[in-house]
Structures are given as structure tokens and as C-alpha cells.
MIZA-164914 format. One record per atom (N, C-alpha, C): z, y negated, x; residue in three letters. Coordinates in steps of 0.2 Angstrom, whole numbers, plus 5000, padded with zeros to 4 digits. Atoms other than C-alpha are relative to their C-alpha. Layout:
BEGIN
ZYXALA/...
//
This chain:
BEGIN
499750055003MET/558843355176MET/500449955003MET/499450044997SER/559743195180SER/500449954994SER/499350015005SER/561143145172SER/500249915003SER/499550055001ILE/562242975169ILE/500550004998ILE/499550005003LEU/564042945169LEU/500049944995LEU/499850075007VAL/564642845153VAL/500750014998VAL/499349995002PHE/566242795149PHE/500349964993PHE/499850015008PRO/567042755132PRO/500349944999PRO/499650085001GLY/567742585125GLY/500550004995GLY/499249995004GLN/569242555114GLN/499650034993GLN/500049965005GLY/569442665099GLY/499850085001GLY/499949924997SER/569442835109SER/500650025001SER/499349994998GLN/571242815112GLN/500350074993GLN/499749955002ALA/572342965107ALA/500850005004ALA/499450024998VAL/574342965110VAL/499950105004VAL/499949934993GLY/574643125124GLY/499350015003GLY/500650014998MET/572843085130MET/500250015009MET/499950004993GLY/572743135150GLY/500850045002GLY/499449984998LYS/574443215150LYS/500050065004LYS/500249944995ASP/574043395156ASP/499849975007ASP/500550024994LEU/572943315170LEU/500549965005LEU/499550044999TYR/574543205173TYR/500550065005TYR/499449954998GLU/575743355175GLU/499650065006GLU/500349954997ASN/574443465184ASN/499649985006ASN/500750024995ASN/573143375196ASN/500549925002ASN/499650064994PRO/573943275211PRO/499449944999PRO/500550035001ALA/572143175209ALA/500249964994ALA/499950035008ALA/572643125190ALA/500549955000ALA/499550024998ARG/574243095194ARG/500149935004ARG/500150054998ALA/573942955206ALA/499649964998ALA/500450055004VAL/572742875195VAL/500549964996VAL/499650045006PHE/574142845182PHE/500649965004PHE/499450034996ASP/575442805195ASP/499849935003ASP/500550064997GLU/574242665202GLU/500049924995GLU/499950045006VAL/574142595185VAL/500649954999VAL/499550035002ASP/575742595181ASP/500549965005ASP/499850064996ASP/576242495197ASP/499749945001ASP/500650085001ALA/574842365196ALA/500249974994ALA/499750065004LEU/575442315180LEU/500850004998LEU/499250004999ASN/577442345183ASN/500150024994ASN/499949965008GLN/577442455166GLN/499950075000GLN/500149925000LYS/577642635164LYS/499650024992LYS/500649995004LEU/575942625154LEU/499950084998LEU/500249935001SER/575842825157SER/500550014995SER/499549995004ASP/577442835145ASP/499649994994ASP/500250045005ILE/576442735131ILE/499650084998ILE/500649954999ILE/574942845135ILE/500250074998ILE/499849935001PHE/575743025135PHE/500450014993PHE/499650005006ASN/577142975122ASN/499949974993ASN/500050035007GLY/576642845109GLY/500649955001GLY/500450025006PRO/576942765098PRO/499350004998PRO/500949995001MET/575142765091MET/500149935001MET/500150085001GLU/575642565088GLU/499950005004GLU/500150034994ASP/576042545104ASP/499550005005ASP/500449984996LEU/574542625111LEU/499449964997LEU/500650045003THR/573342525100THR/500149955000THR/499950084999LEU/573942365104LEU/499449995007LEU/500350024993THR/572642275115THR/500149995004THR/499750024992THR/573442225129THR/500350085003THR/499949934998ASN/573842435131ASN/499450055000ASN/500649935000VAL/572342525126VAL/499449975005VAL/500450004996GLN/571042445136GLN/500350025007GLN/499949964995PRO/571942495152PRO/500350095000PRO/499749935000ALA/572642655147ALA/499250054999ALA/500549965001ILE/570742715141ILE/499750005007ILE/500449994993MET/570242665157MET/500250045008MET/499549944997ALA/571642755166ALA/499950075001ALA/500049935002VAL/571342925157VAL/499350025003VAL/500649995001SER/569342895160SER/499950025008SER/500149994993ILE/569542875181ILE/500450075001ILE/499849974998ALA/570943005181ALA/499750074999ALA/500349955002MET/569843135172MET/499450005006MET/500449984995LEU/568443095185LEU/500350015005LEU/500049974992ARG/569243115201ARG/500550065000ARG/499749944998ALA/570143275195ALA/499450044999ALA/500549955000SER/568443355190SER/499649995005SER/500349984994GLY/567843325207GLY/499150004998GLY/500750005001VAL/566143295199VAL/499849945004VAL/500350064999PRO/565043175208PRO/499649954997PRO/500250065003LEU/564543005205LEU/499150005001LEU/500349985000THR/563042995198THR/499449925002THR/500550064995GLU/561342865204GLU/500349954994GLU/500050055003TYR/561642765188TYR/500750014995TYR/499449985003VAL/563342745178VAL/499849934994VAL/499950045005ALA/563742635161ALA/500650004997ALA/499349985005GLY/565242605149GLY/499949954996GLY/499950045007HIS/565342535132HIS/500549955001HIS/499750064999SER/566242355132SER/500750025005SER/499649994995LEU/567942405141LEU/499850045004LEU/500349964996GLY/567042545149GLY/499549995005GLY/500050024996GLU/566242445157GLU/500149985008GLU/499650004993TYR/567442405170TYR/500350065003TYR/500049964998THR/567842565170THR/499450055004THR/500849994996ALA/565942615175ALA/500149965009ALA/500250024993LEU/566142495189LEU/500750035007LEU/499649974995CYS/567842575196CYS/499950055001CYS/500349924996ALA/567042725198ALA/499450025004ALA/500750014994ALA/565542655207ALA/500549975004ALA/499750044993GLY/566842585220GLY/500149924999GLY/500050065001ALA/566642415214ALA/500649955000ALA/499250015001LEU/568342395209LEU/500350055001LEU/499549965000SER/569942465214SER/500250014993SER/499649975006VAL/571042565200VAL/500349944999VAL/499550065002ALA/572342405201ALA/499649954999ALA/500350065002ASP/571142285200ASP/499849994993ASP/500349995006THR/570342355185THR/500650004995THR/499250005006ALA/572042385176ALA/500049945000ALA/499850075000ARG/572442205179ARG/499649984996ARG/500350045005LEU/571042135173LEU/499750024993LEU/500149975006LEU/570842235158LEU/500850004996LEU/499350055004ARG/572742185153ARG/499849944999ARG/500250055003LEU/572142025155LEU/499549974995LEU/500450005003ARG/570742035146ARG/500250024992ARG/499849985007GLY/571642125131GLY/500449934998GLY/499550055003ASP/573041985132ASP/499449934998ASP/500450065000ALA/571641845133ALA/499749994992ALA/500350005007MET/570741915117MET/500650014995MET/499650025004GLN/572241915108GLN/500449934997GLN/499750065000ARG/572841735112ARG/499449974997ARG/500550045004ALA/571041675107ALA/500050004994ALA/500149985006VAL/571141745091VAL/500650024997VAL/499449975001PRO/572841745081PRO/499950064995PRO/499949935003VAL/573341905071VAL/499849974995VAL/500249995007GLY/572441905054GLY/499449944999GLY/500650064999GLU/571141765058GLU/499450035001GLU/500749994998GLY/569741875065GLY/500050074998GLY/500049925003LEU/569042045059LEU/499350035002LEU/500749974997THR/567742175067THR/500050044993THR/500349945005ALA/566742305054ALA/499550025002ALA/500549954997VAL/565642435056VAL/499449994994VAL/500449985005ILE/563942435044ILE/499650065002ILE/500449934999LEU/563142605042LEU/499449994994LEU/500449995006GLY/561542635034GLY/499549935000GLY/500450054999LEU/560642475040LEU/500049995007LEU/500250024994ASP/559442425054ASP/500249955004ASP/500050064998ILE/559842315067ILE/499749924999ILE/500450075001GLU/558642175062GLU/500150004994GLU/499650035006LYS/559242185044LYS/500749975000LYS/499450045000VAL/561042165050VAL/499949935004VAL/500250074996ARG/560442005061ARG/499949974996ARG/500250035005GLU/559541935046GLU/500549994996GLU/499450015003ILE/561241955036ILE/500549955004ILE/499650044996CYS/562141885050CYS/499849925001CYS/500050075000ALA/561241725052ALA/500049954993ALA/499850045006GLN/561541675034GLN/500649995001GLN/499349995002THR/563441695035THR/500149985007THR/499950034993ASP/563341635054ASP/500750075004ASP/499549954998CYS/564241805060CYS/499850035005CYS/500249974995ASP/564041895076ASP/500050085000ASP/500349935000VAL/563242075080VAL/500650015007VAL/499650004992ALA/564642145092ALA/499850065002ALA/500149944998ASN/563942305095ASN/499450054997ASN/500549955003ASP/562042385092ASP/500350075002ASP/499849944997ASN/562842565094ASN/499650064999ASN/500549945000SER/561442665087SER/499749994993SER/500450015006PRO/560042665073PRO/500550024994PRO/499749995008GLY/560942635056GLY/500949985001GLY/499550014998GLN/562542605066GLN/500149915003GLN/500050064997VAL/562942425068VAL/500749975002VAL/499150044999VAL/564842315073VAL/499849934998VAL/500050085001ILE/564942135067ILE/500749985002ILE/499450005000SER/566242045071SER/500149895000SER/500050095000GLY/567141835069GLY/500450004997GLY/499650025006ALA/568141745058ALA/500050074995ALA/499849955006LYS/568941855044LYS/499649984995LYS/500350015008ASP/568141765028ASP/499250015002ASP/500749975000VAL/566441785038VAL/499850075000VAL/500149924999VAL/566541955043VAL/500050024991VAL/499949975007GLU/567041985024GLU/499349994995GLU/500550015003ALA/565641905017ALA/499350025003ALA/500749974997THR/564341965029THR/500050104997THR/500249935004MET/564842155022MET/500049994995MET/500450005008ALA/564742105004ALA/499249995000ALA/500950004999LEU/562942045009LEU/499750065004LEU/500449924997ALA/562642215019ALA/500050054994ALA/500049955006LYS/563242315003LYS/499449994996LYS/500550005006GLU/562042224991GLU/499350015002GLU/500649984995ALA/560642245006ALA/499950084999ALA/500149954999GLY/560842435003GLY/500550045005GLY/499549964994ALA/562242485018ALA/500350054998ALA/499749935003LYS/562942645015LYS/500849985000LYS/499450015000ARG/564542585021ARG/500249935003ARG/499750084997ALA/565442415026ALA/500550005002ALA/499550005001MET/567042425032MET/500349985006MET/499650024997PRO/568342355041PRO/500250055009PRO/499849964997LEU/568842425058LEU/500749995004LEU/499250024997ALA/570742435066ALA/500249985006ALA/500050034993LEU/570542335080LEU/500749944998LEU/499450055001SER/572042195082SER/499749935005SER/500250075000VAL/570642065087VAL/499250024999VAL/500649984999PRO/568942035085PRO/499550005006PRO/500450004994VAL/567642075098VAL/499550005000VAL/500750024999HIS/566042025106HIS/500049954994HIS/500450055005CYS/565941865096CYS/500349945004CYS/500150064999ARG/565841685097ARG/500849975001ARG/499450045000ILE/567641635095ILE/500550045004ILE/499549974994GLN/568341725108GLN/499749975008GLN/500350044993ALA/567541605121ALA/500749965003ALA/499450014996PRO/569441545126PRO/500250075006PRO/500349954995ALA/569341725133ALA/499750015005ALA/500549994995ALA/567941715141ALA/500049955006ALA/499750054994GLU/568641565151GLU/500550015004GLU/499449964998GLU/570141655155GLU/499850065005GLU/500149944996MET/569241805162MET/499649985006MET/500250034995ARG/568041685171ARG/500449975007ARG/499550014998VAL/569541625178VAL/500250025007VAL/499549924998ALA/570341785183ALA/499450035007ALA/500349964995LEU/568741865191LEU/499749955007LEU/500350014995GLU/568341735202GLU/500650005007GLU/499649974995SER/569841785212SER/500050075003SER/500249914998ILE/569341975213ILE/499450025003ILE/500549984994GLU/568342045225GLU/499550074994GLU/500449965005ILE/566842135216ILE/499550045005ILE/500649994996LYS/565942255227LYS/499350045000LYS/500649975003ALA/564242315228ALA/500150074997ALA/499849935002PRO/564342475217PRO/499650075002PRO/500449944997GLN/563942645225GLN/499550044993GLN/500749985004ALA/562842685209ALA/499949934995ALA/500150065002ILE/562042555198ILE/500149994993ILE/499650025005LEU/562642495182LEU/499449974996LEU/500250015007ILE/561742485166ILE/500349954996ILE/499750045003SER/562142335160SER/500149984992SER/500150015007ASN/562942295143ASN/499849934997ASN/500350055001LYS/562342115143LYS/499250015000LYS/500649994999THR/560542165149THR/499650074996THR/500349925000ALA/560242355145ALA/499650025003ALA/500549984993ALA/559542355162ALA/500250015007ALA/499749984994PRO/559942405179PRO/500349945003PRO/499650074995MET/561342285189MET/500350025005MET/499549964993SER/562042295205SER/500349945005SER/499950044997ASP/562342115211ASP/500749994998ASP/499450015001PRO/564142075212PRO/500149944995PRO/499950085003ALA/563941885206ALA/499650014993ALA/500249995006GLU/562941945192GLU/500250044995GLU/499749955000ILE/564042075189ILE/500549974997ILE/499550055002LYS/565341955186LYS/500049954994LYS/500250055007GLU/564341835174GLU/500050054995GLU/500249985004ALA/563941985165ALA/500850034997ALA/499350005004LEU/565842025162LEU/500349954996LEU/499950065003VAL/566141855156VAL/499650004994VAL/500450015006TYR/564741845144TYR/500050064994TYR/500049935004GLN/565042025137GLN/500749994993GLN/499550005004ILE/566641955128ILE/499849954994ILE/500150025005THR/565741835117THR/499350014997THR/500749975000HIS/564141945116HIS/500150054998HIS/500049905003GLY/563642105108GLY/499950045008GLY/500049964997VAL/563742255117VAL/499150044998VAL/500649955001HIS/561842335118HIS/499850075002HIS/499949954998TRP/562142495118TRP/499450054998TRP/500449955003ARG/560842585108ARG/499249985005ARG/500550014994GLU/559542475122GLU/500250045006GLU/500049994994SER/560442545135SER/499850075001SER/500449935000VAL/560142725132VAL/499250015000VAL/500649995001LEU/558442705128LEU/499649985007LEU/500250024992LYS/558342615148LYS/500150065002LYS/499849934997MET/559242785153MET/499350024998MET/500649975000HIS/557842875146HIS/499449985004HIS/500650034994GLU/556442755153GLU/500250015008GLU/499950004994LEU/557242775168LEU/500050085004LEU/500149934998GLY/557142965168GLY/500650045001GLY/499649965000ILE/558743005165ILE/500150044995ILE/500049945005THR/558843165154THR/500750014995THR/499349965003GLU/560743195151GLU/500549935000GLU/499550014998THR/562243095148THR/500750035002THR/499549984997ILE/564043145155ILE/500549954996ILE/499650035001GLU/565443055144GLU/500850025003GLU/499449964997VAL/566943055154VAL/500649944997VAL/499750045002GLY/568542985146GLY/500350044993GLY/499949965006PRO/569443025129PRO/499749984995PRO/500449995005GLY/568543075114GLY/499250005000GLY/500750014998ALA/566543085112ALA/499649964997ALA/500550075003VAL/565942915104VAL/499450015002VAL/500550014996LEU/564742905116LEU/499450055000LEU/500349944999THR/564143085117THR/499550014991THR/500350015006GLY/563843055097GLY/499449965000GLY/500550065001LEU/562842905100LEU/499350015002LEU/500649974994THR/561642975114THR/499550034996THR/500649945005VAL/560943115101VAL/499749974996VAL/500550055004ARG/560442975089ARG/499849955000ARG/500750054996ILE/559642865099ILE/499550025004ILE/500549994996CYS/558642955110CYS/499950084998CYS/500049925001ALA/558243145103ALA/499750045006ALA/500149984997ASP/557343175119ASP/500450005006ASP/499150004996MET/559343165128MET/500250054997MET/499449965002THR/560543275129THR/500749965000THR/499350035001ALA/562443235129ALA/500550055001ALA/499449975001LYS/563943305134LYS/500749985001LYS/499350034998LYS/565843285137LYS/500350045007LYS/499749974993LEU/566743305155LEU/500550044997LEU/499449975003GLU/567943435151GLU/500350055005GLU/499549994993ILE/569243475164ILE/500450084999ILE/
//
């Protein structure tokens, strides 16, 4: 059996995640301490104790999910797989796990990413929503009518859309008319993976110019291309690209299967990617890394 480590994105967070690891595992504790030092903030206090309103702020939740994921991986002692992948911010975590980025640089980049995304779209002006029960081609057709963006192609029948609030609301209404089982907003403080995040993409481009990305010790399955990627310059460009373009997760899992991977191992809080894998490819198995 060939496995791949996969790392979750925003939405998997919960107050108290990783607390037992911090208290009982030195390797995990070192990760949280390094993140706190890099951000000059006791982010670990918010992760372990909340409140949830503070944890879910984009500026906090992105480095928080990364910290918990890397702490779990290092505490587990599970070896690095030939390939890695991550959903949205999880792509940064995957690169950290593969040695392309340090924990400190990953934390600082994700803090900047969250702040830049919030600055790009004032609160209340953007929206992200999930469409259930329509295939990707139909959602793209509807989005073309409204000038909305497809943010995540997650699995058959689960597509996330994003953009200006009125545009997303119009798209949700058309999706319901077209037979969607559900079309509902997601509890995110910013719209994600859409064109109105162009100012954030430019901020990330500038920030990444001063960061060294090493050749990863495992090959990345990219959100941008749903294909293997290992060149540091290409990875930097893909990290900028993903701010304004959708995550090709369904295609990424299909590519994993094409490469001979038979199992995904989700490393981090929640089990969102585990659920998606089995819906995307019946020939693959999926499990959560349990510590």
C-alpha cells in the first residue's frame, strides 16, 4: 500500500486541539513554542483555551491549524511519504512537513496570508458558500453567468464558491433553481480563492521573495495544477496563484490514485479530507492520523 500525508485547511479548527500533545509530548511542545516565538504572540493559549471567536479569526486560525498539524506529525514519528498534499493553507503545512519551509517561516507566512486576505476585502463585502448536489461543470456554468469564482472543487457534488457578497448570493439562488440540494454561506471572515483577493496575492508575492523555499523532501501535489510539483520557484508561484484561484482537490485525489497512491493519511485537526477522499475515489482508503 502506498500512502500520502494530507493536511487540512480552514474549517477544521476546534478550541483545545493539540493541548494534550503540548502537555505530554516534547516534540509537539517544541512546535507550539516555535510558532509562539515566530509570531511574538501566545497563539497556543488561543488554540488551547479559546475563545472560539478569537481562534476562528483568519489571522489566527491559519497558523493555528498548521501548528497543530505539524505538532501531530512530529509527535507521531510517522515517516514522510513520497508525496504530500494540503488543502488551501494546508499546502503550506505540507511544504513545512516536507522540509521546504521552516516552522517559523510557515507561521509568519500564514499570519501574513490571513491578514492580507482580511485587508483585501473589508468585513461584510465578501462571501464564501458551499453548493451541494451539483457537479462542477454545472456550478461553473452558473458562475459564468454571475461572474462568481469557484473556490474549491472538493468532491463530486460539493463545490465552494466565493467573491463579492451580492455575486455569491445571486449564484446561490441560481444554484438552488438548478436543483442544488443545499446552497449555504460558510462561516469564514473573508472570501477565499477568488479574484477580489488580488491585493492579498500581491502581498504574498512580495513576502515570498524574501523567504527561502528549499526543494521539498517529498513531492507536492499542487492545489494549482493537481499534479506533482517540486521546483521551489514553481512552488512560490503556485502559493501566490492559490490566493485568487480555486483549489483543485477532487482532481488532486484522482491524480494521487493515478500515481499509484492507495491511501491518504490526514494529519491535523478534524477529518474533512478523510471524508472527501472516499467520496472522490472508491478505490482509495482514507484514515486520520491518531496520536
